[in-house]
Phi, psi and omega in degrees: 000134179256157178259142173246136177266136177294138180267076179271147176294130181245116179291144177251130182225157172257137178229134171234012178220139174210157167221160183227128177242130179247145172229182178294342187246347182180189183224149176227123171267141168239130180246147179202188180224146175295135177256205182286158172271128181238156178272124174235107185065235180258015180239149171265132185236130176283120176280145178235130178255103181281142183235261187290147175232131180232122179249149181202167176289162177295327178295318178295319178301315181295318177296317179299315180300317179298311184295317179298314179301311182298316184291324176295317179296319177300315181298314179299317181294314181298318183272355182057049180225166167236123181282117184280152172222126183303141183307315179298328178292316177302312181299318182289327177295314186277329182224074181303138181289151175299152180293157174062034175278148173290159177304321179292318178295321178296317180298316179293319179299311182296322179296323181283330184272337185302312180298322178295314181296318181295322178296315180294318179300312181296320178297320179299313184282350175270350176291154183239087175284113182057071189325141187261129177275167182303329180276003176094356179272144177293143181301324180292328177287321179298314180295320181293324182281339183295325183270358184279000000 
């Protein structure tokens, strides 16, 4: 018996902003895009326009995290590249600053957290989920396919 997938219209969106909320029962991603910078009082604030929301079980989230990690590593290996991410972005992803910090406090916080975040970031990307062979196939898939 074969499966047929329903041909539902799927909206395509660009996202350069996301957040993730976890509960005891599941996870919700919200994706959005940076909007215009506006003046609020004496500060300029980046507006964010949130769009798509995707919810899933914690098990699905864990599987998704594994597959995304593995596929990014395969792509980097296949293309012989390392996809860069600026150090302040890494620090802010791993250790978001507390709300309502002064600009000076934020700068000091980010300076103190960046070395910690970079160490954690590098350790994550040195892990090998389903070790990747030079042709981009996972070693477990290569071994499984060899006897077929």
